[in-house]
FIFIVO-387667 format. One record per residue: residue number from 1; residue in three letters; x, z, y of N, C-alpha, C, O, CB in turn. Coordinates in steps of 0.02 Angstrom, whole numbers, m for minus. Glycine has a CB too. Example, Ala and Ser with C-alpha at 12.3 -4.5 7.8 and 13.67 -1.06 7.14 Angstrom:
BEGIN
 resi resn    nxx    nzz    nyy   caxx   cazz   cayy    cxx    czz    cyy    oxx    ozz    oyy   cbxx   cbzz   cbyy
    1  ALA    660    390   m284    615    390   m225    660    390   m165    712    423   m166    565    452   m224
    2  SER    642    354   m112    684    357    m53    645    394      2    670    402     57    704    286    m30
***
This chain:
BEGIN
 resi resn    nxx    nzz    nyy   caxx   cazz   cayy    cxx    czz    cyy    oxx    ozz    oyy   cbxx   cbzz   cbyy
    1  MET   4045   1656   1216   4058   1602   1268   4067   1640   1333   4110   1619   1372   3998   1547   1274
    2  ASN   4031   1694   1348   4033   1723   1415   4100   1746   1436   4118   1736   1494   3988   1778   1421
    3  MET   4140   1777   1391   4207   1796   1394   4258   1736   1415   4302   1742   1458   4225   1825   1327
    4  THR   4245   1687   1383   4284   1619   1396   4264   1599   1464   4309   1581   1502   4268   1558   1342
    5  MET   4207   1599   1484   4182   1572   1549   4217   1616   1603   4240   1592   1655   4099   1575   1555
    6  ASP   4219   1686   1586   4250   1737   1643   4320   1719   1641   4346   1717   1697   4242   1823   1627
    7  MET   4359   1703   1590   4424   1692   1594   4442   1626   1636   4493   1619   1669   4449   1690   1525
    8  MET   4396   1583   1628   4398   1505   1664   4392   1526   1731   4435   1504   1769   4334   1446   1643
    9  LYS   4343   1568   1756   4326   1576   1823   4394   1601   1862   4405   1584   1920   4262   1628   1829
   10  GLY   4434   1640   1827   4492   1664   1857   4546   1609   1866   4585   1609   1913   4518   1720   1818
   11  ALA   4546   1564   1820   4592   1513   1812   4575   1459   1859   4619   1427   1889   4594   1490   1743
   12  MET   4513   1448   1867   4483   1387   1908   4480   1413   1985   4461   1371   2026   4401   1363   1878
   13  SER   4494   1471   2006   4488   1492   2070   4550   1477   2111   4549   1483   2172   4472   1561   2070
   14  ALA   4609   1456   2077   4665   1429   2115   4650   1374   2150   4608   1333   2132   4717   1413   2076
   15  SER   4687   1369   2209   4675   1315   2258   4694   1249   2234   4667   1199   2257   4712   1327   2320
   16  ASP   4744   1245   2184   4764   1178   2158   4733   1152   2101   4754   1101   2072   4828   1176   2143
   17  MET   4678   1189   2083   4630   1160   2026   4582   1108   2052   4540   1121   2095   4584   1219   1993
   18  PRO   4591   1044   2023   4543    994   2033   4471   1012   2032   4434    985   2073   4554    947   1987
   19  MET   4448   1055   1991   4381   1080   1980   4360   1154   2003   4314   1187   1979   4369   1075   1911
   20  LYS   4398   1171   2049   4390   1241   2076   4320   1255   2096   4299   1313   2091   4436   1252   2137
   21  ASP   4284   1211   2117   4219   1220   2144   4163   1205   2093   4104   1201   2112   4213   1177   2205
   22  MET   4179   1198   2032   4138   1184   1975   4091   1248   1965   4115   1304   1962   4183   1168   1911
   23  ASP   4026   1236   1959   3982   1291   1940   3994   1311   1867   3986   1272   1820   3909   1270   1950
   24  MET   4014   1376   1860   4034   1391   1790   3973   1401   1751   3979   1392   1690   4079   1454   1785
   25  SER   3914   1418   1774   3858   1421   1726   3840   1345   1700   3817   1334   1644   3791   1457   1763
   26  MET   3854   1301   1743   3839   1228   1719   3896   1208   1666   3884   1171   1618   3841   1172   1785
   27  MET   3951   1233   1677   4006   1218   1630   3991   1251   1560   3999   1222   1506   4077   1245   1660
   28  GLN   3968   1312   1569   3954   1353   1508   3895   1317   1470   3900   1306   1410   3934   1431   1528
   29  GLU   3838   1300   1505   3785   1261   1479   3813   1192   1439   3791   1175   1384   3737   1242   1541
   30  CYS   3856   1163   1470   3885   1101   1444   3927   1118   1373   3922   1086   1320   3935   1069   1504
   31  MET   3961   1165   1384   4004   1181   1327   3960   1211   1261   3977   1201   1203   4061   1237   1354
   32  GLU   3906   1247   1279   3863   1277   1230   3826   1214   1196   3819   1210   1135   3811   1332   1264
   33  ALA   3806   1171   1236   3768   1110   1209   3816   1064   1171   3795   1034   1122   3734   1068   1268
   34  LEU   3878   1059   1190   3929   1026   1143   3939   1057   1082   3937   1026   1030   3994   1022   1171
   35  SER   3950   1127   1085   3958   1164   1023   3906   1162    973   3920   1156    913   3969   1227   1037
   36  ALA   3848   1168    995   3775   1160    957   3782   1088    925   3775   1080    865   3701   1163   1015
   37  CYS   3797   1039    967   3794    970    948   3846    968    891   3826    946    837   3811    919   1011
   38  MET   3911    988    896   3959    988    850   3941   1015    784   3952    985    731   4011   1020    875
   39  GLN   3911   1075    788   3891   1106    726   3833   1068    694   3831   1062    632   3871   1179    737
   40  ALA   3788   1045    730   3728   1009    696   3764    949    668   3751    936    609   3663    988    749
   41  CYS   3806    912    698   3827    851    669   3863    859    607   3858    820    560   3866    815    713
   42  LEU   3903    916    609   3946    933    542   3900    952    486   3915    933    429   4000    997    553
   43  MET   3847    985    495   3794   1003    450   3759    940    425   3744    932    366   3744   1051    484
   44  CYS   3747    895    473   3710    831    454   3757    790    414   3735    762    364   3682    789    518
   45  ALA   3818    781    429   3866    741    398   3873    765    329   3873    726    281   3931    742    434
   46  ASP   3878    825    324   3886    853    252   3821    838    212   3829    815    156   3900    935    253
   47  ALA   3767    848    232   3701    835    197   3699    766    188   3686    747    131   3637    858    234
   48  ASP   3711    717    238   3706    652    227   3748    621    166   3727    580    124   3722    622    288
   49  ALA   3811    648    170   3856    629    117   3835    646     40   3852    610     m7   3921    663    132
   50  GLY   3798    702     34   3766    716    m23   3705    676    m38   3681    673    m94   3752    783    m23
   51  GLU   3680    645     11   3618    608     m2   3638    534      1   3590    495      1   3559    626     51
   52  GLY   3695    508      3   3713    445     m4   3705    409     60   3705    348     56   3677    416    m55
   53  MET   3699    434    115   3687    401    189   3756    396    225   3769    428    276   3632    450    239
   54  GLY   3797    358    195   3863    346    219   3872    334    295   3913    366    329   3888    290    183
   55  ARG   3829    282    321   3841    270    399   3820    331    440   3853    348    488   3798    205    425
   56  CYS   3766    363    421   3748    417    455   3800    479    456   3818    511    505   3685    434    429
   57  ALA   3818    488    398   3875    540    388   3936    523    432   3960    565    470   3901    542    309
   58  ALA   3958    467    428   4014    447    466   3998    460    547   4033    492    586   4032    369    449
   59  MET   3940    431    559   3926    431    637   3919    512    657   3940    532    711   3848    383    657
   60  CYS   3892    549    616   3892    628    628   3960    651    634   3977    682    684   3858    670    569
   61  ALA   4004    637    584   4067    668    584   4103    643    648   4132    685    684   4106    653    518
   62  ASN   4105    586    663   4136    558    723   4104    590    787   4138    600    837   4128    480    724
   63  CYS   4048    604    784   4013    636    848   4041    705    852   4059    725    907   3928    638    844
   64  ALA   4046    746    798   4066    811    797   4135    814    820   4153    862    854   4058    839    731
   65  ASP   4178    764    803   4249    766    825   4253    753    900   4292    787    934   4292    713    787
   66  VAL   4214    702    928   4219    690    997   4188    750   1036   4211    762   1092   4186    624   1015
   67  CYS   4140    786   1012   4114    849   1055   4166    897   1046   4178    929   1097   4040    882   1031
   68  ASP   4200    912    996   4250    963    985   4313    944   1031   4345    988   1061   4269    968    905
   69  THR   4328    886   1034   4382    867   1083   4356    874   1157   4395    894   1199   4406    792   1069
   70  MET   4297    859   1173   4274    866   1244   4274    936   1262   4286    952   1321   4205    837   1256
   71  MET   4259    986   1210   4254   1055   1234   4321   1080   1239   4331   1125   1279   4211   1099   1189
   72  ARG   4377   1056   1200   4439   1083   1203   4470   1058   1271   4504   1097   1305   4481   1064   1140
   73  MET   4459    998   1290   4480    975   1358   4456   1015   1422   4488   1026   1474   4456    904   1365
   74  MET   4392   1034   1407   4360   1076   1458   4392   1143   1470   4397   1171   1524   4289   1087   1440
   75  LEU   4414   1165   1410   4449   1232   1408   4520   1241   1443   4541   1294   1466   4459   1249   1337
   76  ARG   4553   1175   1445   4618   1171   1474   4613   1163   1551   4620   1107   1577   4657   1112   1444
   77  THR   4600   1216   1586   4582   1209   1655   4645   1194   1696   4634   1170   1752   4547   1273   1680
   78  THR   4709   1203   1678   4764   1177   1718   4777   1100   1711   4813   1069   1749   4827   1214   1698
   79  GLY   4745   1074   1658   4759   1007   1646   4707    955   1670   4712    897   1649   4770   1001   1577
   80  TYR   4660    973   1710   4602    937   1732   4632    878   1773   4675    887   1817   4551    983   1773
   81  ASP   4607    819   1757   4616    750   1792   4540    729   1795   4508    717   1744   4668    692   1748
   82  MET   4516    726   1854   4452    712   1861   4425    645   1830   4371    641   1801   4442    715   1927
   83  GLN   4472    590   1841   4447    524   1809   4454    526   1735   4417    493   1700   4486    461   1836
   84  VAL   4504    567   1709   4508    571   1634   4449    603   1610   4420    580   1561   4568    609   1609
   85  MET   4427    664   1646   4374    706   1619   4304    658   1622   4266    653   1574   4368    781   1666
   86  MET   4296    628   1679   4238    591   1683   4243    530   1630   4189    514   1606   4227    567   1756
   87  SER   4289    501   1612   4297    454   1565   4280    479   1493   4243    447   1456   4362    429   1569
   88  MET   4308    535   1477   4295    565   1417   4222    596   1412   4197    603   1356   4348    615   1407
   89  MET   4192    614   1463   4123    635   1457   4082    573   1445   4042    574   1398   4099    675   1521
   90  GLU   4089    520   1481   4054    460   1471   4062    435   1393   4013    411   1365   4082    408   1524
   91  THR   4116    441   1365   4133    426   1302   4093    472   1249   4068    450   1197   4207    432   1298
   92  CYS   4092    535   1270   4054    585   1226   3985    570   1235   3950    571   1184   4067    661   1243
   93  VAL   3957    554   1292   3888    539   1304   3870    477   1257   3822    480   1219   3875    523   1383
   94  THR   3908    423   1259   3903    364   1221   3896    385   1143   3852    362   1107   3966    317   1237
   95  MET   3944    430   1123   3946    441   1053   3886    481   1033   3860    468    979   4008    475   1034
   96  CYS   3861    531   1073   3800    570   1061   3739    530   1058   3693    546   1020   3790    620   1114
   97  ARG   3734    475   1099   3679    437   1098   3674    396   1035   3620    389   1006   3678    396   1156
   98  ALA   3734    368   1014   3735    328    954   3714    372    892   3675    351    849   3805    297    944
   99  CYS   3742    433    888   3733    471    835   3654    494    838   3622    494    785   3787    530    836
  100  SER   3627    510    888   3555    522    894   3516    467    868   3475    475    824   3536    535    963
  101  ALA   3530    406    898   3495    342    871   3493    340    796   3440    333    766   3533    277    896
  102  GLU   3549    346    768   3565    340    698   3513    391    658   3472    373    617   3646    358    685
  103  CYS   3525    458    680   3487    514    649   3410    501    658   3370    508    612   3509    584    683
  104  MET   3391    482    717   3325    469    725   3287    420    676   3226    424    665   3320    445    790
  105  MET   3328    373    647   3299    331    594   3291    367    537   3258    338    495   3337    273    580
  106  HIS   3315    430    519   3295    464    464   3265    528    476   3262    571    432   3347    472    423
  107  ALA   3241    538    538   3218    599    561   3153    626    526   3139    686    520   3207    591    632
  108  GLU   3111    566    500   3047    591    470   3057    610    402   3014    647    378   2993    541    471
  109  MET   3104    594    368   3121    617    304   3182    665    290   3203    683    235   3129    562    269
  110  SER   3203    678    345   3266    724    347   3270    776    404   3288    761    461   3328    681    352
  111  GLU   3254    831    387   3254    889    439   3318    887    478   3319    888    539   3246    963    404
  112  HIS   3382    883    435   3446    894    468   3464    838    517   3500    845    566   3500    900    416
  113  CYS   3434    781    495   3441    724    543   3400    733    612   3424    713    665   3416    659    506
  114  ARG   3344    760    609   3299    772    653   3334    827    702   3335    817    763   3235    793    617
  115  MET   3358    875    678   3387    927    713   3453    901    751   3462    917    809   3403    985    664
  116  CYS   3495    863    719   3559    831    739   3538    786    799   3571    789    851   3595    788    676
  117  ALA   3490    749    794   3469    706    852   3453    749    906   3480    740    960   3410    659    837
  118  MET   3410    797    899   3395    845    953   3452    871    988   3455    872   1050   3358    901    928
  119  ALA   3505    895    940   3568    929    975   3601    878   1014   3622    889   1071   3623    961    924
  120  CYS   3608    818    983   3643    762   1025   3607    751   1092   3640    745   1144   3644    693    985
  121  ASP   3547    747   1090   3512    733   1157   3515    790   1203   3511    781   1264   3439    716   1147
  122  GLN   3522    846   1179   3531    912   1228   3604    909   1260   3615    925   1319   3523    991   1182
  123  ALA   3653    887   1217   3726    880   1236   3725    823   1291   3753    833   1345   3777    860   1168
  124  VAL   3693    766   1279   3680    718   1329   3663    737   1396   3694    720   1446   3633    680   1308
  125  MET   3610    775   1397   3580    797   1461   3626    848   1493   3639    844   1553   3509    828   1451
  126  ALA   3651    894   1455   3699    939   1491   3759    902   1516   3783    918   1570   3723    997   1446
  127  MET   3783    853   1480   3849    816   1500   3832    774   1566   3872    770   1612   3876    763   1437
  128  GLU   3767    743   1567   3753    707   1625   3743    743   1683   3762    720   1737   3702    669   1616
  129  LYS   3710    805   1678   3712    853   1727   3777    868   1757   3787    863   1817   3686    910   1701
  130  MET   3821    885   1714   3888    905   1737   3928    845   1769   3967    853   1816   3927    934   1678
  131  MET   3917    784   1738   3954    731   1771   3923    712   1846   3958    688   1891   3952    667   1722
  132  GLY   3857    725   1850   3831    719   1915   3859    770   1969   3868    752   2027   3758    727   1908
  133  ALA   3871    831   1948   3912    872   1988   3987    857   1998   4018    869   2050   3907    935   1962
  134  MET   4010    830   1947   4085    812   1953   4091    748   2001   4142    741   2034   4120    795   1875
  135  LYS   4042    704   2004   4048    644   2049   4057    666   2121   4092    632   2159   3985    597   2043
  136  GLY   4027    722   2140   4024    748   2206   4096    778   2221   4113    786   2279   3965    801   2213
  137  MET   4132    793   2175   4205    829   2181   4255    769   2179   4314    779   2195   4222    885   2113
  138  MET   4236    715   2163   4290    663   2154   4315    636   2221   4277    620   2266   4264    604   2113
  139  PRO   4382    633   2225   4411    605   2290   4389    534   2304   4380    491   2261   4488    605   2289
  140  ALA   4380    528   2367   4363    459   2384   4424    408   2370   4482    419   2386   4341    456   2460
  141  SER   4401    351   2339   4456    300   2328   4458    243   2369   4502    201   2362   4454    274   2263
***
Protein backbone atom coordinates (compact mmCIF):
# COMPACT_ATOMS: atom_id res chain seq x y z
CA MET A 1 0.00 0.00 0.00
CA ASN A 2 2.93 2.38 0.59
CA MET A 3 3.90 2.24 -3.09
CA THR A 4 0.32 3.18 -4.00
CA MET A 5 0.43 6.14 -1.62
CA ASP A 6 3.76 7.29 -3.07
CA MET A 7 2.23 7.25 -6.56
CA MET A 8 -0.83 9.14 -5.32
CA LYS A 9 1.33 11.82 -3.67
CA GLY A 10 2.77 12.72 -7.05
CA ALA A 11 -0.61 12.72 -8.73
CA MET A 12 -2.25 14.76 -5.99
CA SER A 13 0.41 17.45 -5.90
CA ALA A 14 -0.96 19.03 -9.08
CA SER A 15 -2.56 22.39 -8.44
CA ASP A 16 -5.86 21.44 -10.11
CA MET A 17 -6.49 18.53 -7.75
CA PRO A 18 -9.38 19.14 -5.33
CA MET A 19 -7.69 17.14 -2.56
CA LYS A 20 -4.08 18.13 -3.19
CA ASP A 21 -3.70 19.13 0.46
CA MET A 22 -4.99 15.81 1.84
CA ASP A 23 -2.74 14.16 4.40
CA MET A 24 -1.50 11.04 2.60
CA SER A 25 -0.95 9.13 5.85
CA MET A 26 -4.60 9.74 6.76
CA MET A 27 -5.70 8.57 3.34
CA GLN A 28 -3.50 5.47 3.64
CA GLU A 29 -4.93 4.72 7.08
CA CYS A 30 -8.44 5.01 5.66
CA MET A 31 -7.71 2.79 2.68
CA GLU A 32 -6.06 0.16 4.88
CA ALA A 33 -9.08 0.15 7.20
CA LEU A 34 -11.42 -0.17 4.21
CA SER A 35 -9.34 -3.04 2.83
CA ALA A 36 -9.33 -4.86 6.17
CA CYS A 37 -13.08 -4.32 6.48
CA MET A 38 -13.72 -5.60 2.96
CA GLN A 39 -11.67 -8.75 3.64
CA ALA A 40 -13.31 -9.40 7.02
CA CYS A 41 -16.75 -8.91 5.49
CA LEU A 42 -16.03 -11.34 2.64
CA MET A 43 -14.80 -14.00 5.06
CA CYS A 44 -17.76 -13.44 7.36
CA ALA A 45 -20.26 -13.56 4.47
CA ASP A 46 -18.81 -16.86 3.30
CA ALA A 47 -18.90 -18.36 6.79
CA ASP A 48 -22.41 -17.02 7.43
CA ALA A 49 -23.71 -18.59 4.23
CA GLY A 50 -22.40 -21.95 5.37
CA GLU A 51 -24.08 -21.50 8.74
CA GLY A 52 -27.48 -20.52 7.34
CA MET A 53 -27.27 -16.88 8.45
CA GLY A 54 -28.61 -15.33 5.26
CA ARG A 55 -29.27 -11.79 6.51
CA CYS A 56 -25.81 -11.46 8.02
CA ALA A 57 -24.19 -12.96 4.92
CA ALA A 58 -25.99 -10.49 2.65
CA MET A 59 -25.15 -7.54 4.92
CA CYS A 60 -21.47 -8.51 4.96
CA ALA A 61 -21.34 -9.04 1.19
CA ASN A 62 -22.93 -5.63 0.62
CA CYS A 63 -20.53 -3.98 3.03
CA ALA A 64 -17.56 -5.58 1.27
CA ASP A 65 -18.81 -4.21 -2.06
CA VAL A 66 -19.31 -0.69 -0.69
CA CYS A 67 -15.85 -0.67 0.93
CA ASP A 68 -14.25 -1.91 -2.28
CA THR A 69 -16.00 0.79 -4.30
CA MET A 70 -14.94 3.46 -1.81
CA MET A 71 -11.31 2.38 -2.05
CA ARG A 72 -11.42 2.41 -5.86
CA MET A 73 -12.89 5.91 -5.83
CA MET A 74 -10.10 7.08 -3.54
CA LEU A 75 -7.50 5.70 -5.97
CA ARG A 76 -8.85 7.75 -8.87
CA THR A 77 -7.06 10.94 -7.94
CA THR A 78 -7.92 12.89 -11.07
CA GLY A 79 -11.64 12.28 -10.72
CA TYR A 80 -12.22 13.66 -7.24
CA ASP A 81 -15.35 15.65 -6.66
CA MET A 82 -15.46 16.65 -3.00
CA GLN A 83 -19.26 16.48 -2.71
CA VAL A 84 -19.41 13.03 -4.32
CA MET A 85 -16.53 11.72 -2.20
CA MET A 86 -18.14 13.03 0.98
CA SER A 87 -21.49 11.49 0.03
CA MET A 88 -19.89 8.13 -0.76
CA MET A 89 -17.98 8.15 2.52
CA GLU A 90 -21.20 8.87 4.41
CA THR A 91 -22.84 5.95 2.60
CA CYS A 92 -19.90 3.70 3.40
CA VAL A 93 -20.01 4.73 7.08
CA THR A 94 -23.72 3.91 7.18
CA MET A 95 -23.15 0.51 5.56
CA CYS A 96 -20.27 -0.34 7.91
CA ARG A 97 -22.33 0.63 10.96
CA ALA A 98 -25.25 -1.53 9.80
CA CYS A 99 -22.94 -4.48 9.14
CA SER A 100 -21.26 -4.07 12.51
CA ALA A 101 -24.63 -4.00 14.28
CA GLU A 102 -25.77 -7.16 12.48
CA CYS A 103 -22.53 -9.00 13.22
CA MET A 104 -22.55 -7.92 16.87
CA MET A 105 -25.82 -9.82 17.31
CA HIS A 106 -23.85 -13.01 16.60
CA ALA A 107 -20.46 -12.02 18.05
CA GLU A 108 -20.72 -14.16 21.19
CA MET A 109 -21.25 -17.36 19.21
CA SER A 110 -19.29 -16.49 16.08
CA GLU A 111 -15.67 -15.36 16.01
CA HIS A 112 -15.87 -14.31 12.36
CA CYS A 113 -18.82 -12.02 13.16
CA ARG A 114 -16.93 -10.49 16.09
CA MET A 115 -13.90 -9.82 13.91
CA CYS A 116 -16.06 -8.43 11.11
CA ALA A 117 -17.81 -6.04 13.49
CA MET A 118 -14.44 -4.82 14.79
CA ALA A 119 -13.15 -4.25 11.23
CA CYS A 120 -16.32 -2.34 10.35
CA ASP A 121 -15.91 -0.16 13.44
CA GLN A 122 -12.27 0.57 12.55
CA ALA A 123 -13.29 1.54 9.01
CA VAL A 124 -15.95 3.90 10.39
CA MET A 125 -13.40 5.60 12.64
CA ALA A 126 -10.90 6.03 9.80
CA MET A 127 -13.53 7.40 7.43
CA GLU A 128 -14.91 9.81 10.01
CA LYS A 129 -11.40 11.12 10.61
CA MET A 130 -10.87 11.61 6.89
CA MET A 131 -14.29 13.23 6.42
CA GLY A 132 -13.41 15.70 9.16
CA ALA A 133 -10.28 16.67 7.25
CA MET A 134 -12.20 16.84 3.97
CA LYS A 135 -14.79 19.24 5.41
CA GLY A 136 -11.99 21.74 5.95
CA MET A 137 -11.14 21.53 2.23
CA MET A 138 -14.70 21.96 0.96
CA PRO A 139 -15.32 25.17 -0.95
CA ALA A 140 -17.70 27.57 0.76
CA SER A 141 -21.18 27.27 -0.67
